[in-house]
N, C-alpha and C positions, 0 to 999 in steps of 0.2 A: 133436221135442225142437226147440227155439226155436234159432235161429240168432245168433250175436254177430260182428260183423266190429270189430277193433279198427283204424282206419285212420290213418294217420299224414298229416293233413294238410297239405300243402304251404301257403307263404305264397301270397295271392292268390285262391286258391280258395275258392268260395262253399259253403256248408255246406247245399247243396240240388242236387236231381238237375237243375234248370232254371232259365236266368235269362231268364224272360219279361219284357217291355218295357224290355229297356237297349238303349240306343242303338248300342253296340258288345258284342261277345261277350266273355264273361268266362268264365273255367275254373270246371267244376260236378263236383260227385262225378260225375255219367256218365262225365267224362273217366279214371276212374281205377277204377270200380266198373260192373259191367255185369251184376252178379248181380241180379235182378228179386226185388220184395219185401221191400226190406230200407230201411230208412228211420233218419235220424240221428236219437238219443236226447240230444235237446239241440242247443246250436248253438256254432260257433265262428265268430269274428269273421273277414273274409277278409282284416285283414292280423296274422290269428293264425297260429300254426303249431300243428301236433301232433295229440293224441289225441281225436278223435271215435271215438264209441260207434253202429254200427248194427243194429239189429236187424229180423225179422219180426215180432217179439213185441208187442204193442201193450201188455198188462201192464210188461213188462219197460222197454218204453221210457218208459214212465210213471215207473216206481218210478227210474230211473237219470235222470231230467230234472227231475221235481217235488221243488221245492228243502224241501218237507214231509220229504223221508227224508235231507235234508242230508247226502246223500254226499258223502266231500270229495274237489274237487279242486284238486288241486296244479300249480303251474306254478313255471317258470324263467322271472324276470321281467329282462333287460339293460335299466337305469336308467340317466339321464344324472344324474350326480353321485356323491357320495361319502356313502352313508346312516350317519348318525348314529345311534346307540342310541334318540334321543327320535322320529326319524323312524319308526324299527322298533316300538315299543313304541305309537306313536299305530294303527299298523298293528294290533297284536295286541289294542287295545282297540276296535277299530270306529272309522270314520272318518265323519262327519257330510259325505254326498253333497249334491246336490240333490234326490233322494228319499229320503233319508231316512239314519239311521245303518245302517251296514253288522254285520253279528255281527263279533265278532272273527275275527280270520284269525292262524293259524300265521305266523311271516314270520323270514326267517335271512339273513343275509350270507353269499353260497358263494361260494368260488373259479369260475371257469369252469366250466362243464359241457361235458362233452365231448360237442357234440350235431355235427350236421351244417351248414355251411354254407348262412348265408342267400342265397336268390337271388331279389332282387336283395340285395348287400349292406347291412347297417344305415350312416347316415351318420355318421361318425366326425369329430370336429372336436377338433382338437389341444390345444385349450385347456380344453376339458370334459372331466373324466376319466367314463368310464363305470363300472359294476357290475355284480353278480348276485345279486338275490337269487330265495330258494326262498319261495313264499308259497302257501297253502293256505286256501282259502276253503269255505265249507259253505253256500253261498247261488248264485245265477245270474244277478242282474242285466247290464241290457245295457252290457257294455262295464266291468263291473266293478274288473276288477284294474288297467285303466289309469286309470279315472276315482280307485280307492283309492290308487295309488302317485304323481299327478296333486297329489293334496289336501295329500300331506304332503312336495311338494316335490320328488319323482324321477320325471320323466316318462319314461314308458314309451320306450324303443328296440326291443325284441324280446320278441315273447312267447311262449312254447312252453307248452303245456299237457301235463303230462307224465304226468300216472296221473289217474284218477276210479276212486273206492275203491280195490280192490285190481289193478285193469286199468292196465296201465303201456305203455309204448313202448316198452320194451327189447328192441333188437332188428327194430325197423318201422322203415324207411328212410320219407324223406320218398314220399308217393305210392303208397306198397304197404298193402297190410292182410293182417292173419292173422285167420282164421275160429275160433272156438272154440264149441263146444256150452254153450249158457247153462244 
C-alpha cells in the first residue's frame, strides 16, 4: 500500500531533502522527515508555509503534482492593503502574468484564520493595512499566488497552503506530519 505524508512545512524550509550548492546550510525536509523512500508531490517555496504532500508512489506523486489533473490547492494569503471587489474579481477571472494568463481562481476575503504564529513574524507597517484572502487555484506555476496577488495590487506578506484536493492541514502543526494510506 502506498504511503502518503501530510507535512506542515514551516517557513524557511526547502521542499527538498538536500541543499546542494548553497554556501549556507538551509533547513530541508530531512530535518523533519527521516522516513526513507518518500518524495514531495509538488513544491512549496522556501518562504511559504503549509501543506506539502510526500509519497512513495510515483504514479500518485505525478497525479498530485501534474497540472493536467487540476487538483485544487487552497491558500490562506495575508496581503498588504484592503482588497476591493474589483481586485478579487480580477483574481476570479484570471490574471495576466509574464508567462501568460492564469486560470480563474476562487478568491474571497476572509477573517484572519486561526493559524500558528509565523517564525519570524511578518513585517507590520502601521500606515498600511493588511488583510486575509482565501485563494484556490488549479495550476501550479512558480510563485503563482504571490505573482497573482501582486498583479492586482495586493503584495503577499504571508502564504499558507491549507489544502490540496481533499487533504488539509487540520490538526497538523508546523514541522509535523501525519501518515495516511493512499
